[in-house]
N, C-alpha and C positions, 0 to 999 in steps of 0.2 A: 376949166369946164367945172362946173360948182357942183359942193357935197352934191351926192345923193341919195339921200336916206335907205334907199330901195337895196342899198351896197352892200350896206352898214349889217351885218352880222353878230347876234348875242352868243358865243360860243362857251360862258362859263359863268354862276355866279356865286355867289358866298363871301363871310365872314364881310358885306354889307357893299362890297367892290365887284365888279364884273370885269370879263376879257369878251374884246370884240377884234371881230375881224372888219377890215372895207377894201372891198377891192373896187380899183378906179383906172382910166385910162393917164390920169395929171399923172406927172411927175414925181416925189419926193419931197420937194423944193416946192412943187407948189401947195400941198399937203400941208407943212410946215409952215405956208404964209400964215399972216396973222387975220382967224374971219372967216379963215373958209371951215372948219367943224361945226358949220351951223347945226346942232339937232340940241334935242332937250333932250335925248336918249343919255348921254352919256351923264354919268357927274365926277366931281372930285375924286383923285384917287384912281379911276375905273384905269386898264390896261388898253391899250389898240395896236393888232397888227395891219400891218397895213401893206396890202401887195399893189404896188403903183405901175405906171411907165406903161399896159397889159394895151393901151393901143395898137392899131396895126404898124404906127410908126417911130415909140415907144420902146424905149427902154426899159426892162423888165427889171425892179429895184426891191424890195420889204425894208420897210421900218416896222421899228418897235418904240410904240410910244406912252406916255403915263397922261393923265388929265391932268394938268395942272391947277384948271379955274374952270366955273361955265357963266359966260357973265352974258347977260342979256341974251341965252339962249345960243350962243356959241360956242364954243370946247376949245379950249387952249390945250396945242396937241405937243407935249416937252416929250424932244428926243430922250431914249431909255439907252446907254452906252452898256455893258458889261462891264461887272467890277471880277476880279481874281478873286478869291476867295484864300485867306490864307490861314495853311492846317499846323497845330502845332500838337508835339506827340505827348 
C-alpha cells in the first residue's frame, strides 16, 4: 500500500521537533523503503512511532524512526535502536 496521511497523528511537539504515530497495514520493511513516506508534514529530526502489519493477514510490528531528511515532499525514515546508558558512580 501507499503512505496514508490520514493515518499519521501528531502526538507531541516542542523544541522544534515533533513526535508522530503512524498506523498501517504495511509491514515495517515497506515503511522503511525509500520514497514511502510521501508527506510534507514531517521535518528532519522528527520522531515517528509506527504500528505496522495491522491488516487481517499481517504480523503486528512496532518500529521507531527518526526523519533523516525530507526531499521533494518525501520523508526518509531511519530506524532508531536503543542505546544503553553507562552510569558512573
